N, C-alpha and C positions, 0 to 999 in steps of 0.2 A: 125508069129514069136513072141515068148514071150521073153520079156526083163527081165533079172535077176535084181531084185531090192532088196534093204535092207529094211526090215520092211514095205513093201508095200509103200515105199516112191516114189517120182518122181526122185530120184537120182539112176541111174543105177550103178551096180558094176563096169562097165567100167569107168564111170565118176569118181567114188570114187577112183579106182585104179590109174587113170591118175593124179588126184589131189594129192593123197598121194605120188606118185612117183615124181611129180614136187616139192612137199614140201621137200622131202628127198634130192633132187638135189639142193635145194635153188633157184628154177626157179620161181620167182614171176610173171614173164610175163605170163607163161603158167597157173599158178593158177588164175590170173586175167582174162585171156581169158575164162577159164572154168566157172568162176562166171558170166562173161558177157553173155556167151551162155545160162546159166541157167536163168539169168534175161530176156533174149530175149524170152525164152520158158515160161516165167511167172511162174517159180517155186517159191512158197511162201518162203519168207525169213526164216521163222521158219524151214522149211524143209531143206534149205541150211545150216542153223546154226546147227541143230541137226544131220542130216544124212550125212553131208559132213564135215563141219568144226570141230565140236565137236568130231565126230567119228575119223577123221584123227589125231587130236591132242591126243586123248586117245591112239591111236595106236602108235604114236611116243613116247608118255610117256612110253608105255610098252617096246618099243624097247630100250629106254634110260635105263629103269630099269634093263634090261637084258644085258646092255653094248653092244648093237648092233649099237647104234648111240651115237655120242658125245654130250656133253652139248651144244657145239656150234651149232650143227645141230638142237637140240631141241629148242634152243633160236631163231635161224633163222626161223624155222617153225612157232613159235609163232608170230614173227614179221610179217612174210608174211600173216599169218591168220588175224592179226590185220588190215593189209592193205586191205584184202578182205572184212572184216567187214565194213571198211570205204566205200568200193564200194557199198555194199548192203544198207547201212544206208539211202541214199537219196531216196530209193524206198519205205521206210516205210511210211505208211499213219498214220496221227495223227487226233484225233478228232477236228472237226471244231468249237466246242463250247467253246474252250479255256481251256478245261480240261488239267490238267498237263500230261506231257508225262511220 
């Protein structure tokens, strides 16, 4: 069975759709559960950032631009995404040689 993925990423269209739908509902718990699942699967943070978070926010921006979602929905989606970024942050690795982050 071949899984439908965006730009050959490890983020399936199903995961993207579930995340986007949760964002649009303002369901931060589901968004964080999706991120936790991806972290458990060891999906690279950059993949989550570009192929899930960025893509979702771009889509919500398009919906807002066409008056399909409110400013409040767009702002809530941004806030939820900031929370998911905070969940991803501790998984980032930093150089041990004291180089700046």
